[in-house]
VEXKE-130690 format. One record per residue (C-alpha): y, x, z; residue in one letter. Coordinates in steps of 0.25 Angstrom, whole numbers, padded with zeros to 4 digits, always signed. Layout:
BEGIN
YXZA;...
//
This chain:
BEGIN
+0710-0153+0809M;+0712-0166+0817K;+0726-0165+0812G;+0723-0162+0798A;+0714-0176+0798F;+0723-0185+0804T;+0725-0185+0788D;+0718-0196+0781N;+0722-0192+0769E;+0718-0176+0773R;+0704-0182+0777L;+0702-0189+0767F;+0702-0180+0758A;+0693-0170+0767Q;+0682-0180+0767H;+0684-0182+0752L;+0681-0166+0749Q;+0671-0166+0761N;+0662-0178+0756K;+0666-0175+0740L;+0659-0161+0743L;+0650-0162+0753P;+0641-0149+0751D;+0648-0139+0755H;+0662-0134+0761T;+0670-0144+0756Y;+0660-0155+0763G;+0665-0150+0776V;+0683-0149+0782I;+0686-0135+0779S;+0696-0135+0791G;+0687-0142+0801G;+0682-0156+0806D;+0688-0157+0818P;+0675-0163+0824L;+0669-0152+0819S;+0675-0142+0822I;+0672-0141+0838P;+0657-0137+0834D;+0663-0126+0826L;+0658-0113+0835T;+0667-0100+0835W;+0656-0092+0827E;+0656-0101+0816Q;+0670-0100+0813L;+0672-0084+0814R;+0660-0084+0804Q;+0666-0093+0795F;+0678-0085+0796H;+0672-0072+0793A;+0665-0077+0781T;+0676-0085+0774H;+0689-0078+0779Y;+0684-0065+0773H;+0691-0057+0761P;+0676-0059+0754S;+0678-0073+0753N;+0693-0071+0749S;+0703-0074+0737R;+0715-0067+0736F;+0728-0073+0729F;+0741-0063+0726T;+0752-0069+0717Y;+0765-0064+0713G;+0771-0050+0706N;+0765-0039+0717F;+0757-0029+0711P;+0743-0034+0713L;+0737-0021+0716E;+0745-0019+0729Q;+0737-0033+0734H;+0726-0029+0731L;+0727-0016+0738K;+0733-0024+0751Q;+0722-0035+0751I;+0711-0023+0750H;+0715-0013+0760E;+0721-0025+0769E;+0709-0035+0769A;+0696-0031+0760L;+0693-0019+0767V;+0694-0024+0781K;+0681-0035+0777F;+0666-0032+0772Q;+0665-0040+0761R;+0656-0052+0764I;+0648-0063+0756E;+0656-0076+0760S;+0647-0084+0754N;+0656-0095+0752T;+0654-0101+0739D;+0656-0116+0738I;+0643-0122+0729P;+0646-0133+0719K;+0645-0148+0726Q;+0631-0155+0723K;+0636-0167+0714L;+0631-0180+0717W;+0624-0190+0710K;+0630-0201+0716N;+0645-0204+0722P;+0647-0205+0737R;+0655-0214+0747E;+0661-0210+0758H;+0671-0217+0769C;+0679-0210+0780I;+0688-0214+0792K;+0701-0210+0795C;+0713-0214+0804G;+0724-0225+0803L;+0736-0222+0794D;+0746-0227+0802S;+0756-0226+0790F;+0749-0235+0780A;+0757-0247+0774A;+0744-0256+0775D;+0734-0253+0787P;+0724-0260+0780S;+0724-0250+0769K;+0721-0238+0773Q;+0709-0233+0765T;+0708-0221+0757T;+0696-0220+0745V;+0695-0210+0734S;+0685-0207+0725V;+0682-0192+0721S;+0675-0185+0712Y;+0670-0170+0711L;+0674-0164+0699L;+0672-0149+0694T;+0670-0135+0700D;+0685-0129+0701I;+0682-0115+0693T;+0679-0123+0680D;+0695-0122+0679T;+0697-0130+0667F;+0688-0142+0671E;+0696-0141+0684T;+0710-0140+0679F;+0706-0152+0668T;+0702-0160+0680L;+0714-0158+0688S;+0722-0162+0676L;+0714-0175+0676L;+0715-0179+0690S;+0731-0177+0689S;+0730-0187+0676L;+0721-0197+0685L;+0730-0197+0698V;+0743-0191+0695D;+0756-0201+0695G;+0756-0214+0691P;+0752-0212+0677N;+0738-0209+0683S;+0726-0218+0681P;+0722-0219+0695F;+0738-0219+0700Y;+0737-0232+0691K;+0723-0236+0697A;+0725-0233+0711L;+0739-0233+0715I;+0744-0244+0707E;+0733-0252+0712S;+0740-0256+0724G;+0726-0255+0731V;+0730-0242+0740G;+0742-0233+0744T;+0740-0219+0736D;+0731-0211+0731F;+0717-0207+0742S;+0719-0193+0745P;+0715-0180+0738D;+0717-0188+0724V;+0716-0180+0712G;+0710-0167+0710F;+0705-0157+0719N;+0700-0143+0717G;+0701-0137+0728S;+0686-0139+0730T;+0675-0131+0722R;+0674-0144+0713E;+0685-0151+0713A;+0686-0166+0715Y;+0695-0178+0710F;+0697-0190+0720S;+0705-0202+0716V;+0707-0215+0727G;+0716-0224+0734L;+0722-0223+0749Q;+0729-0235+0758G;+0718-0244+0753I;+0710-0256+0760A;+0696-0252+0764E;+0690-0265+0755R;+0697-0258+0741D;+0689-0246+0743V;+0682-0250+0731D;+0692-0257+0723A;+0698-0242+0721V;+0685-0236+0719K;+0683-0246+0708Q;+0698-0242+0703I;+0695-0227+0704I;+0682-0230+0694A;+0690-0240+0685R;+0701-0231+0681T;+0691-0219+0678V;+0686-0229+0668D;+0700-0231+0663E;+0702-0216+0662V;+0691-0212+0656I;+0694-0224+0645A;+0708-0221+0643K;+0710-0206+0647G;+0724-0201+0650F;+0739-0203+0642E;+0743-0190+0634E;+0757-0191+0641D;+0749-0190+0656R;+0741-0178+0652I;+0755-0171+0647E;+0762-0175+0659A;+0750-0166+0667L;+0752-0156+0658L;+0766-0154+0659H;+0765-0154+0675K;+0756-0142+0673I;+0768-0135+0665E;+0777-0138+0675I;+0769-0132+0685Q;+0764-0121+0677L;+0780-0118+0676K;+0786-0123+0690H;+0787-0110+0698Q;+0785-0113+0713S;+0787-0102+0724T;+0770-0104+0728S;+0768-0103+0713F;+0756-0091+0718G;+0752-0098+0730L;+0748-0110+0720A;+0742-0103+0711L;+0734-0097+0723T;+0729-0110+0728S;+0726-0117+0714Y;+0715-0105+0710I;+0712-0105+0725A;+0700-0115+0725S;+0696-0110+0711C;+0695-0095+0713W;+0688-0098+0727N;+0676-0105+0720Q;+0675-0092+0710D;+0683-0100+0700G;+0693-0091+0690D;+0707-0092+0696P;+0712-0083+0685V;+0707-0096+0674E;+0712-0106+0684L;+0725-0102+0682L;+0727-0102+0667K;+0731-0115+0668I;+0739-0117+0655A;+0725-0112+0647D;+0718-0123+0655K;+0730-0135+0649V;+0728-0131+0636S;+0713-0132+0636R;+0716-0144+0642F;+0724-0148+0631R;+0714-0145+0621Q;+0703-0152+0629C;+0711-0164+0627L;+0714-0163+0613K;+0700-0161+0609E;+0695-0173+0618N;+0704-0184+0619P;+0693-0189+0631R;+0693-0176+0638F;+0699-0180+0651L;+0693-0195+0650Q;+0679-0188+0650E;+0684-0179+0662K;+0687-0191+0669V;+0670-0198+0665E;+0664-0185+0668T;+0674-0182+0682Y;+0676-0196+0687F;+0667-0206+0680K;+0653-0200+0678D;+0655-0191+0692N;+0645-0196+0704P;+0651-0185+0711H;+0661-0194+0718R;+0666-0199+0731L;+0672-0212+0735T;+0679-0209+0750L;+0685-0220+0758S;+0691-0218+0769M;+0696-0229+0779T;+0704-0229+0792P;+0700-0232+0805E;+0709-0234+0816E;+0699-0227+0828T;+0699-0216+0819Y;+0708-0204+0828C;+0702-0209+0841D;+0686-0209+0833K;+0690-0194+0830Q;+0697-0190+0843A;+0684-0196+0850K;+0673-0189+0841M;+0682-0175+0844E;+0682-0179+0859A;+0668-0182+0859E;+0664-0168+0852K;+0673-0159+0862L;+0666-0167+0872K;+0652-0164+0868Q;+0657-0149+0864R;+0662-0149+0878I;+0650-0156+0886S;+0641-0144+0880A;+0648-0133+0884L;+0644-0126+0897S;+0654-0121+0908G;+0654-0108+0903E;+0658-0111+0891E;+0669-0120+0894K;+0673-0109+0903K;+0672-0098+0890Q;+0680-0110+0881I;+0689-0110+0891F;+0692-0096+0893E;+0691-0094+0877K;+0703-0105+0877G;+0712-0097+0887L;+0710-0084+0878E;+0714-0092+0866L;+0727-0096+0873I;+0729-0084+0877A;+0727-0077+0864L;+0736-0087+0857Q;+0747-0084+0867S;+0746-0070+0863K;+0755-0063+0852S;+0746-0058+0840E;+0749-0046+0836D;+0754-0048+0821T;+0758-0034+0819S;+0745-0031+0808C;+0749-0043+0800L;+0759-0038+0787P;+0773-0042+0787A;+0789-0042+0783L;+0798-0037+0792K;+0813-0046+0792V;+0818-0033+0785S;+0810-0036+0775D;+0818-0049+0770I;+0828-0049+0758E;+0841-0051+0767P;+0849-0058+0757K;+0844-0068+0746I;+0846-0070+0732P;+0857-0080+0728F;+0853-0090+0719T;+0863-0093+0706L;+0866-0107+0706L;+0875-0115+0697E;+0882-0129+0700T;+0889-0137+0690T;+0894-0151+0688L;+0886-0162+0679A;+0893-0173+0673A;+0906-0167+0683D;+0901-0171+0695E;+0887-0168+0699I;+0883-0155+0704P;+0872-0148+0696V;+0865-0135+0703Q;+0859-0124+0692Y;+0850-0113+0695C;+0844-0105+0684A;+0831-0100+0689Q;+0817-0095+0682P;+0811-0108+0682T;+0800-0108+0671N;+0805-0117+0662G;+0807-0129+0674V;+0819-0136+0676V;+0821-0141+0691Y;+0832-0153+0694F;+0835-0157+0707R;+0846-0167+0710A;+0851-0173+0723V;+0858-0187+0724S;+0865-0191+0739S;+0859-0201+0747L;+0874-0205+0755N;+0878-0217+0748T;+0864-0224+0751L;+0866-0235+0760P;+0857-0232+0775E;+0847-0244+0770E;+0840-0237+0758L;+0840-0223+0764K;+0824-0223+0769P;+0820-0228+0755Y;+0827-0215+0749V;+0812-0208+0751P;+0805-0219+0744L;+0815-0220+0732F;+0814-0205+0731C;+0799-0207+0730N;+0798-0217+0718V;+0812-0216+0709I;+0803-0207+0701T;+0791-0216+0701K;+0797-0229+0697M;+0801-0227+0683G;+0816-0224+0677C;+0822-0230+0664G;+0812-0234+0653A;+0799-0228+0662L;+0791-0235+0671D;+0784-0227+0682Y;+0773-0222+0674R;+0781-0218+0662E;+0792-0212+0672Q;+0780-0204+0679A;+0773-0199+0664Q;+0788-0194+0662K;+0790-0187+0674I;+0778-0179+0674E;+0778-0177+0657L;+0794-0170+0658K;+0794-0167+0673T;+0788-0160+0684G;+0790-0171+0695G;+0803-0177+0697M;+0805-0181+0714S;+0815-0186+0722V;+0816-0185+0737S;+0826-0187+0748P;+0836-0175+0750H;+0841-0173+0765I;+0847-0162+0767I;+0854-0157+0782P;+0867-0149+0780D;+0865-0135+0783D;+0877-0135+0792S;+0877-0147+0799H;+0866-0155+0805L;+0873-0168+0804D;+0875-0166+0790V;+0865-0170+0779Y;+0863-0173+0764E;+0856-0185+0759Q;+0849-0187+0746G;+0839-0187+0736V;+0834-0173+0729L;+0827-0177+0714F;+0819-0165+0709S;+0811-0163+0697S;+0808-0151+0686L;+0802-0150+0671C;+0800-0140+0662L;+0813-0136+0653D;+0808-0145+0642R;+0809-0158+0650N;+0821-0158+0656L;+0829-0168+0648P;+0817-0178+0652D;+0817-0173+0666M;+0832-0178+0667M;+0831-0189+0659H;+0821-0195+0668L;+0829-0192+0682W;+0841-0199+0673S;+0831-0212+0671E;+0828-0211+0686I;+0841-0210+0691F;+0845-0220+0683N;+0835-0230+0679N;+0824-0230+0690P;+0814-0241+0690R;+0811-0249+0703F;+0804-0261+0696E;+0790-0256+0698E;+0787-0265+0712E;+0773-0261+0713E;+0773-0246+0708H;+0785-0244+0719F;+0774-0252+0729R;+0765-0240+0724V;+0775-0229+0727L;+0778-0234+0740V;+0763-0237+0745K;+0761-0222+0740K;+0771-0217+0745T;+0770-0223+0760A;+0757-0217+0761Q;+0759-0203+0756E;+0768-0204+0768L;+0760-0208+0779S;+0748-0199+0774N;+0759-0187+0774G;+0760-0189+0791I;+0747-0181+0794P;+0751-0169+0785D;+0766-0170+0788C;+0766-0176+0805G;+0776-0165+0808H;+0785-0166+0799L;+0787-0180+0802Y;+0786-0178+0816A;+0800-0168+0815S;+0807-0176+0805I;+0806-0188+0815R;+0810-0178+0825A;+0823-0172+0818S;+0826-0187+0815K;+0839-0189+0826N;+0842-0174+0826L;+0850-0175+0813T;+0857-0185+0804P;+0849-0182+0792S;+0835-0181+0803G;+0836-0197+0800E;+0836-0197+0787L;+0824-0186+0786Q;+0816-0197+0795E;+0820-0208+0787M;+0816-0201+0773F;+0805-0191+0776S;+0800-0196+0791G;+0791-0206+0798M;+0804-0216+0795D;+0800-0213+0780Q;+0784-0215+0782V;+0787-0228+0790K;+0795-0235+0778L;+0786-0231+0768M;+0776-0238+0776K;+0784-0249+0777R;+0786-0252+0764I;+0773-0248+0760A;+0767-0260+0768E;+0779-0270+0760M;+0772-0282+0753S;+0786-0283+0746D;+0792-0270+0742I;+0804-0274+0733K;+0813-0272+0743P;+0810-0258+0745V;+0810-0257+0730L;+0824-0264+0728R;+0830-0253+0737K;+0827-0241+0727L;+0837-0245+0717P;+0847-0246+0726R;+0844-0232+0733I;+0844-0227+0717K;+0858-0235+0716K;+0864-0223+0727Y;+0854-0211+0724L;+0853-0210+0709L;+0867-0209+0703N;+0876-0196+0701S;+0886-0200+0710D;+0881-0188+0722N;+0872-0181+0716I;+0868-0166+0712R;+0857-0159+0703C;+0851-0145+0702S;+0844-0137+0692V;+0835-0126+0692N;+0831-0121+0678A;+0829-0107+0670A;+0843-0101+0665P;+0841-0106+0652Q;+0839-0121+0655Q;+0851-0122+0664I;+0861-0128+0652S;+0848-0138+0647E;+0846-0142+0662A;+0863-0143+0664S;+0864-0153+0653K;+0852-0162+0656E;+0859-0164+0671V;+0871-0166+0663E;+0866-0177+0657K;+0856-0183+0669F;+0869-0182+0678V;+0877-0190+0668K;+0867-0201+0665G;+0865-0204+0681I;+0873-0216+0684T;+0884-0216+0694K;+0889-0225+0704S;+0896-0234+0701K;+0905-0235+0713K;+0907-0223+0723E;+0896-0225+0736R;+0901-0222+0748K;+0890-0213+0759P;+0883-0223+0767V;+0888-0211+0779R;+0901-0208+0780P;+0901-0194+0783H;+0899-0185+0770V;+0902-0172+0769I;+0903-0163+0756E;+0898-0151+0756K;+0898-0140+0744S;+0889-0128+0744S;+0895-0120+0729D;+0888-0109+0723V;+0894-0097+0725R;+0894-0084+0715P;+0882-0077+0716V;+0885-0060+0711G;+0894-0059+0702H;+0891-0073+0695E;+0900-0084+0696M;+0893-0096+0697L;+0899-0112+0695N;+0903-0113+0710S;+0902-0128+0709L;+0899-0134+0723Q;+0888-0143+0727I;+0894-0154+0735T;+0884-0162+0745R;+0889-0173+0751K;+0882-0173+0765L;+0881-0184+0775I;+0887-0180+0789N;+0885-0188+0802D;+0895-0185+0814P;+0890-0195+0823T;+0876-0191+0824F;+0869-0187+0837K;+0856-0181+0837P;+0844-0186+0847C;+0832-0184+0851Q;+0820-0192+0848M;+0805-0193+0852K;+0797-0200+0843T;+0780-0202+0842H;+0774-0207+0829F;+0761-0212+0834V;+0750-0210+0824L;+0734-0209+0823P;+0733-0193+0821F;+0727-0186+0830P;+0736-0176+0830V;+0751-0174+0833N;+0762-0171+0822Y;+0775-0166+0831I;+0790-0162+0828G;+0800-0157+0837E;+0815-0156+0832C;+0827-0148+0837I;+0842-0151+0830R;+0848-0137+0828T;+0857-0132+0818V;+0858-0131+0803P;+0855-0121+0792Y;+0870-0113+0793T;+0869-0113+0807A;+0868-0097+0812A;+0856-0102+0823D;+0848-0110+0811Y;+0843-0095+0806A;+0838-0093+0823S;+0831-0108+0823L;+0824-0104+0811R;+0819-0091+0813I;+0816-0098+0828L;+0808-0110+0822A;+0798-0101+0815R;+0798-0091+0826L;+0792-0103+0836M;+0783-0107+0827T;+0775-0092+0823A;+0776-0088+0839K;+0777-0099+0847F;+0773-0114+0840L;+0762-0110+0830H;+0753-0103+0843R;+0758-0115+0852E;+0755-0128+0842I;+0744-0123+0834R;+0737-0112+0841E;+0737-0116+0854K;+0740-0131+0853G;+0730-0135+0841G;+0743-0140+0831A;+0739-0137+0818Y;+0753-0133+0815G;+0767-0131+0823G;+0781-0124+0823G;+0795-0124+0822A;+0804-0125+0810K;+0821-0128+0809L;+0824-0136+0796G;+0838-0134+0788H;+0840-0147+0795N;+0843-0137+0807G;+0832-0145+0815I;+0822-0135+0822F;+0809-0141+0823T;+0795-0138+0830F;+0782-0148+0824Y;+0769-0148+0826S;+0758-0154+0817Y;+0743-0158+0819R;+0746-0155+0834D;+0735-0162+0846P;+0749-0160+0853N;+0759-0169+0855S;+0770-0166+0869L;+0762-0152+0871A;+0768-0147+0857T;+0782-0153+0860L;+0781-0144+0872K;+0778-0133+0864T;+0789-0134+0855F;+0797-0133+0869E;+0790-0120+0873K;+0792-0116+0859A;+0807-0116+0862V;+0806-0108+0877E;+0798-0098+0870W;+0809-0096+0859A;+0819-0096+0870K;+0813-0087+0877S;+0813-0076+0866G;+0799-0074+0868E;+0798-0068+0853F;+0798-0053+0847T;+0807-0048+0837Q;+0793-0048+0827Q;+0793-0064+0830D;+0806-0064+0826I;+0804-0057+0813D;+0791-0065+0809E;+0799-0078+0811A;+0810-0072+0801K;+0799-0067+0792L;+0794-0081+0791A;+0807-0089+0791V;+0812-0078+0778F;+0799-0083+0771A;+0804-0097+0771A;+0819-0091+0767V;+0814-0082+0757D;+0802-0091+0751A;+0805-0090+0735P;+0810-0101+0729I;+0806-0105+0716A;+0817-0107+0705P;+0816-0121+0705S;+0821-0121+0720D;+0832-0110+0717K;+0846-0116+0722G;+0839-0127+0729M;+0843-0125+0744D;+0858-0124+0739H;+0857-0137+0730F;+0848-0146+0739L;+0853-0142+0753Y;+0864-0135+0750G;+0861-0120+0756I;+0867-0109+0748S;+0862-0096+0748D;+0873-0090+0754E;+0869-0100+0765M;+0855-0095+0765K;+0858-0080+0766Q;+0866-0084+0779S;+0855-0090+0783H;+0845-0079+0780R;+0854-0068+0787E;+0854-0076+0799R;+0840-0078+0799L;+0839-0060+0798F;+0849-0060+0810A;+0839-0070+0821V;+0836-0064+0832N;+0829-0066+0845S;+0841-0068+0852D;+0844-0080+0841K;+0830-0087+0842L;+0832-0087+0857V;+0848-0091+0856D;+0842-0104+0846V;+0832-0106+0854S;+0841-0109+0866N;+0851-0116+0858K;+0843-0126+0850Y;+0829-0127+0854L;+0831-0127+0870A;+0829-0141+0878V;+0840-0147+0877G;+0849-0140+0867K;+0847-0148+0855S;+0842-0163+0850T;+0827-0163+0850H;+0819-0174+0841G;+0803-0176+0842L;+0793-0183+0837A;+0776-0183+0836V;+0769-0190+0827L;+0754-0193+0833G;+0745-0199+0841P;+0749-0208+0853E;+0753-0199+0864N;+0752-0205+0879T;+0763-0194+0883D;+0774-0197+0872I;+0770-0212+0875T;+0772-0211+0890K;+0788-0204+0886D;+0798-0214+0883P;+0807-0202+0876S;+0796-0203+0864W;+0799-0214+0854V;+0784-0219+0849K;+0783-0222+0835R;
//
């Protein structure tokens, strides 16, 4: 929990809920306040577990097309009959409503990456809404919340984000329906402490304006269109998403079936608007303007915050220890030894239900793909799938000709290119059109290591979007306008997007610190590692902080049209479409029109890096059906002079915990040893690292994984240790080299890897491994056969060959507090 509260956003959201709903369970921290945890006794914990974690206090979800009777029989025979029914008495009473609004101020740690160190205050105003078992009122307020805060056309975005007072919305902005009574919150982070009152005034003024003016009809239609797409879009976690959606309401004895009748609610919502044009304005008046149950929460940083927390914790432990007798201390010590012994023992898992490796299908089904040339030169991959009336479009454009000095700005370009306006549309009109006609349009960097050479990679940008069948021409027209006529003149809007991006990156470090550590640790191991660090690592966080600090942002804005010139053209692009079979013909016409319409460079541009490899991936015939066997050719970068080198980096951050990454250069995807290393990573995680790093070491999590780029990564997350964990990684290698694992351990690791390999693929994503990464079904089948063939000897062999000291190049990175041992060691670079 100490690690959880290194995240200022989480700290703020936690206090918001505790202070807005103070009378019952929501008034306390469910995971435990770090300073209160030492007060918990074993008897209290055991009693709480016995009453709350009991079948009498549970809900059972099943989803899918298996017969329900069998599920119910199994639940009854294997769980329910083994318990006596109890009255768990876990109902949550309604919060007693306040007569007057309340205010609270809290403290937090400093943000090292704040664009303006004098602007680190957060403030929000939160309103208690309705009981979530009133499903239509909850649905209405959820839609109302979206209209108030989502996108650049929403009133609170215009009033708060574009005011320049702060950097981004406050944490937990918008509607929250996870508690017995829902609530709505809105505010700003990244403000000066003196601006707290100004933000409160802006919020009150915006509420008044919404009551007076209401919402544009097009915005309401765009929101209902979004719901239609969400209902049609098929994700592989559809069942889980439904269970998550109904859990809160059902837990409060609401009607889960009623909650799922979304189409009925949309119809009723439309009817309410038709009968009363001021329907939504009246809701704003009731729940916002005239609502006394309103909390203003502000949070300001304190330089000594982390030291104070550590001091209070030390004092608390000192008090507890001084109150113990010699006999009690001896008992605790002996219990500690007992715990270590218990943690080191192998658990008997034979009572758990398990699959066998022999249950796994030996062969994968192959996906039918067709590749054609649009405008006689641009390869387009078509994959006919039951997409339920939705079309999915992707395109990849190469970065090979982009000058090196522009490369660091590619992630920023990707972030803003669909948000600055295009053609005749300004940024507000563009946002409206995207919401009305698509399910979203996104652009992101695309750095893909080659499947057979560690020093070869593809560098590009990925464009992705989806829409209902009927809106395909509109979506492709939007892409045409973005490619041909993007707008870069809105300097103030650009500044808003920059500040927002910098704030989001800074806020993401406490949640993704292990990923940042791993990216930095792998930076010097492959040529693509440097680019990953530039685009997705701490280098990008620091660059965005610098840009957000600039008083004159024009020099950065002027780089965007230059990047556009190299990226948004038809010189080196490939496209893909996933759609229903009957929609493919229409889709091909629209893609042809798009490709013919985008500009081609007037002169041929040479790649900036001279070593370019052209690599083709052909689509083979499947069964008896001969498909068009055109090839997609990807232009990959090769760096024959690259030499991997070890680097150890310590990013000193004001956190009480560490995030650690150690990376080792191994082999590419198609190499014979890749499958063994993949199984080994899973085996080490489950049978050694979890026990040593989490159970004994006290970290929130840790493990090992093998990336598609051939980098074997050890990591830990929210870890009280640093160098001790790096020693644990070494011990894990020694454990693997010794072969101290059973055939059952290997089989469990295989099952876990196959769970990922055989994870369901949504119709929207079929064929994407081929299109994005150049990995064919044949290659996947070959990898599958190697996974089956992994045995104990192969696991010991790859441990010795790649992971043993001196065998491969390693990189290390730690994000965390000051560390005297690391500071004394000259081999570490301190940042």
